[in-house]
N, C-alpha and C positions, 0 to 999 in steps of 0.2 A: 579290778575287781576280781578278773579271772584268776590271778597267783593266790589272790586267800579262797577261794571257791575249790581251788583244786587244792591247799594246803593238807597235807596230811594233820597235822596238829588240829584234833577238835575245837580245842578254843577257841583256835582264831576262827574256825569256822561260824562257832556260835556266836563270837562277838559281832561277826559280820552280819548273822541272821538278825540280831537283836536291832543293830544299827538301820538293817532296811525298814523294822517293824516301827521303830521309833520312827524313822522317816514318813514312813506312810501315813503313822498318824498325826503328824503334826501338818501335813501338806490334808489331810482329812478336817483337822480342825479349824486350819485358816480358812480352808473353803467355806466350812459352814457360817464360820463367824463372818466371814467378807459377803457370803449369801444375807444373813442377819442383819449386816450392816445396810447394804443394799435396800432391805425392805422396810428398815427403818426410817431411810431417808426417804422410801417413795410413799409411807404412810399418806394416805388422800386426807388425811384429818392433821396432819402436821402443824405447828405453831409457824409464825415467821421466826422465832428464832431457832426451831430445829431445822428450817428449811434454810439458814444463814442468809434471809434478804437482807441486803444492804449492810453487809458486814464485809470489813476489809477496806483496803484507801488505796486506790478505792475498791468496790464492790466489783469482784467478777462481772462481765458482762451479762450470762444467764441468771444473775441475781441482784440485778441493778430493778429495782422501780422507777417508773417515768410517767410523765403525763399521759402518755399511750396507751400504758397498762396498768394504771394505778385505778381508774376509776370504775371498769365492770371486769376486767379480767383476774382469773385466779391462778397460781395463787397469790400473786402479787397485793391483792387486796388483803389478803392478812397482816400485811404492814400497813399499807397506806391507808387504811380507814382508823390506824390511830394515830396518822400524822400527816393529815391531807393538807396540813397547812405549809407544810415542808414543800408541796409540791404546786400549789393554785394561792392566788392572791385571794385576801379573805378580809373581811370587817368583825370586828370584835362587837360583843354587846356585854358591855359594863356589866360586873358582879353588883351586888346590892351593898350599900356603904358598909352595913354591919351584918355579918355571917350572922344566918339561925341554926342552931345543930339540929341534925334530924335526930328523932329518938329510935332507938333502936331493942328489938324484943326478938332475938333469934330464936326462932322455932325450928329446932334440929329434928323434927317430924318429918319435915319438910324431903329432906334427905330420903325417906322412905317412901315418897311417891312414887309411884309405876305408873307409867305412860305407852299407851298404845302404838306401836308404829305403822306407819299407814302401810295399807297394801298386804299385811300379815294378821295372821291372830297374835302375835307374840307382843308379849310387856317386856318395855326395858324397864332399868332404874334411871332416877335421874343422871345420875353421873353419866351413863352411855348414852342418854338425850340429848344433853349439851355437848359430848363429845360430836354425837353425829350431825349435830345441825349447827358447827363451826361457831358456837356460843364463845364470844367475849365478854360478856357481862350478862347475870341475870339477877335480876333486882324487883322483890316481892312487899309490897307493903298491904297492910293490912290496917284500915282505920286511919291513925296518923303514925303508924310506926312503921319501920320497915324490919321485915321478921325473917328473913332469908335474901342472903348475896351470896354469888359466887363470881369470880373472875377470872380469868382467863389470857392466854396469848397476848400479856403483857399490860392488859388493862387494870385499870384500878380506880376507886369511888372519885379519883376525882382527875381521871384520864378523859379529854375529849374524843368523841367517836362520831364517825360520819353516820347520818341520820337518815339519808337521803330523800323518800318522800314523805317522811315523816315532817320534816319541814312544811311540807302543803297544809299541815292539820293546824300548826300554828297560824300561819297565813288565814286560813278559812276562819279560824279563832277570833284574831284580828280582826277580821271582815265584820264578822257577827257582834264584835265589841262595839264597833264603829256605827253599825245600824241602831245597836243599843243606846248608844252617846249623841244618836238623832245627826250625825253629820251626813249621813245617805240612808235609801231604803231599797229594800229588796227588789222592787218595782220599778226603781231607776233604770233607764239606760246607758248601758256604759260609755256610751259617745258624749253624753251630760258631762263626765267627767274625763274622759280619754276622746278628745275629737279626731284626733290621731288617727282613730281605726274606724272611719266612717267609712274608709271603701274596702275594708277587712270582712267579707263576708261572714266569717266566723263571729262578730263581734260586732258588726253595722248594728242592726237590729233586737241584738240579746240584751237582756235585762242583766243587772247586777245579779242579781239572786240566781238566774240560769248559770251563768258563768259560776258562784261561787259553789252550785251542787253539780256543775259537770253536767248539764244538762243543755246547754248552747250545742247546736249542729255543727261541727267540725272536721274539715277532711286532713285525718293526721292519724297514723300509725304509732302505737306504741310498743312496738317488737323489738327489743332490744338486741335481739341475734341476728336484725333484717341488717344490713350495712347501708340499703337502701332507702329505711322505715323513716319517717318522720323524725322520733326519739333521736336516731343516730344523726340525723342532719341537724335537730336541734343543740346536739350535744358538741356537734363539731363547730356549729357557729360560736358556740360559747368558748370553743376551745379547751373544752375538759377534754376531747378522745380526737384520734389523728383522722386529717379529711380524706376523705373519699378520692383515690388517683382522679382527674379528669373534670371533678364537680365544680362548679362555683358554688360560692357560699355569701350570704349576705352579711354584710361588717358587722352586724351588732344583733342584740337578743330584740330591740324595738323594732329595727327593721324587718328581721323574720317574723314577727307577731303579724305585722301588717299584711303579709304575703297569705296568711290563711287563709283558705277559703271554708262555706259551708258544704257540709257532705249532702249531696244532692238527696240520699235517700230518705232524710229525715230532718224534720221541721222543728227549731229552736221547742226545748219541753218537752218532746215527745220520749226521747229514752235517755239514761244516762249513758256517759261514753267518757271514759276515764284517761284524761291526754293532758301531758304536764303543762303544757303552755296556757292553757287558761288559767291555773293558778299564778303564773307570771302577771295575767291581767289583772287577775283579785289584788295584786300586792300593789299593781301600779296604780288603781283605783283608792288603794287605803294611803299609800303613799301621797296623793293629790289631796284626798279631805283632810286628812291628819298633817299636811305639809309637814311631814317629818318622812326619811328614809325607815324601813322594814327594823335596823337595828336599833333605834333609837325609840321606837314604838315598842318594839321586844322589851325594852330596858324600862321605859314608863309606866306600861301596863302589867307585865309581868313580872320580870325578873330583878327589879327595884324592892317587889311587893315580896318577892319570896325568901329574902333571905338569901339569894345564891352566893357563891363564891368560886375561886379561879377562873379559868378559862370556857369560853362560850365565843363561837364566832361562825358567819356563815361564808361559804365561798362566795367570789365574785368571778366572772366573766373576764376575757381578754383583753376587754375594756373598761374593767372595774364595775361592771353593772353586779350589781348583788342578787343571785340568785334563786327564788323562795320555793322553785319546782324541786328543788331537791339538795340545797348547799350548808343546813345547820348540822355544826359539830357540837354536842353537849356531853357533858359530863353524867352518867349515871347518878350523882349525888344531887346534881342540879334538877334533870329529870324526874327523881325522886320526889323533889320538892315541888314541884308541878303535878306529878299526878296525885300528892294528898292534896294539893286545893282542889284541884277537878273531881275526887270522890268525896269530897266535905262540903257538897252546896257552895264550891267556890269561896272556901275560906281558908286560909293559912296562919298558925301563931294568932288566932282570934281575931284576925282581921281580914274583912272583906275583899277578895282580889276581883273576881268573874262577880257576875250580877247571878243570882241562880238562876232568872230565866234564862241566859244565856247556856246555862246546864242544860237547862230542861227541853230549848230548842233542839241541842244536840241528839238529847236522847231520845226525844220522840222522832228522830230520824226524817229523812226525806221521802220519796215514794218507791214503793215498794216494788207499784209496776215499772215504772220506768226503771228502776234495779234490773228486773228479772227480765225488761223487755232489750236492754244494752245487751255488749260483749262480754261482759265482767262476769255474769251469774252462770255458774256450773254444780255439777253434783258433788262435790267434795269440797273445797274451802268457802265457796259462796253457794248453799244450795237456795234455790227457787223460793221465794215466800219466808225467807228468812231474814233478809240484808237489805238495806238501804245505805243511800251515799248523804251528808248531811253538811256541808259547809266543812267541804275536803275531811270528815272525819267517814270513816264506816263505821256502820250502825248494825249492831246485832239484835235482832227482835225477837229472837228463840225465847219462848215464855220460859222462864226462870231462870234464862243464862242471857238475859238483855247486858249488851255492852255498848262501849264508845271504844272505838280503834283507830290508832294511827299507824299506817303500815308503810314501811319503806323497803325497797328491791333488796335483794343479798341479806335478809334477814333483821329489819329494825322493826320493832316494836314498843307501844305503849298503848296496853291493855286496858280498859278501864271499866269495871264492872259495878256501877252506881250504886244498884242495891244492895250488894252486899260488902259495898266500900272495900273492895278488894283491887288492887292494881298491880301491873305485871309490867316490868320493863326490861325488852331484851336487847341486845345489841350484838350482831353475830357478822362475820366475812363470809360468807354461804361462796358460793364456785358459781353459781346460777343466778341471774337477776330476779326470776321469777321459777320456780318446781313447784308443783304440785306435792311431793312426795316431803319437801322440808314445808314448807308452808303448813301443809295439814298435821305435820310431827307438832311443829310450834304451837298451833289450837289445840291438841289434844293435850299437849302438857298444861296451857293455862287452864284448858276445862277440867282436867285433874288436880292442879294445883287448888282452884278456887272451889274445887269437890270437897277436899280436904280441910282448908278452911274453913268453910262455912258452915260445916256440921260441928266445929270445935266452941 
């Protein structure tokens, strides 16, 4: 380089200078491009495809989704919630013998709805809301028609998606149907049907109605972020998450349920306390009185009558036990059929599927006092005086905004506004199991959608 710089020929010098400038520009461009690429790969809202999860033969170690990270760990759940059957054993819920098409009348005006973002005075459009809440699918129903549907992250209308604790609400509904059919009473003791629980303090003296409404007293923590909590032990017993080192676990779900004692601070019926194993006991009872497993009851009472199609399945634990605490995987279309029935007095395609009296029991809700006295009531998502819990459904009592709601962690919703005959289904792969910001954001969107549609 020195010989060129010192050369007396000015053209040679100029050529050298130009080469240096071009090289510097190329270096700067490549640096900026590299930074932009790095930023793109670090987008916290990136989809499974953008993250390249489970791509390659085999996928690189840091891109692999396994049983240890699939259930509760971001960003791996962006892939796993659409592919649970590839990781865990499952039982199918049969589709109807004949599919019934869903009417659609898309209302493009819903794209103009704006949503208040929690913790700020800012309003965002629907596209931003859906991205920021890790939406995989959003379906809106009015009357008996789908009026809005959006799919992201590889989802489509017939793709099963993990529904987490929305599963509980189906178990609770089947419980109410069993009562309606005269197979048991809500005042019956659980041990009349499950004598195996006579030594389990949480259930020995509890009625079916108390367990159904989650007001029986039980010593159990539902904190997903605490590796020593009850819910993490429960999940490890199922074989859904990795066991903690040095901890001895029960062999199966039934054995684990039998170890659960009473919460000495409260008596049965005093407070509402959301605790997942209670749902498994509800399921245990309805299996006994129907002499059928959950998947067959779901088919007989609901799926066979709703013109369902395609895949629906429920996860099993490591011992082949079906788990109603959170194992349902269902498609947006089949959930839409269910929601249409629920907001139309239990009717679908002109036929009665669920008794109107069962729908009314849910809409009437449970004890607001028991809800507010329990640990779930707070000032953001469940403000005091506005919510109760009935038969595994969250019930909103706010005047003019009444709703029956099924909720699952990581952003799964079936929101039913029976009075306005509007339903919203949201399937997500949010990074946190429970989050005030994300839950509040979802609810704000539902309120905005219903407000828009109810004025039309």
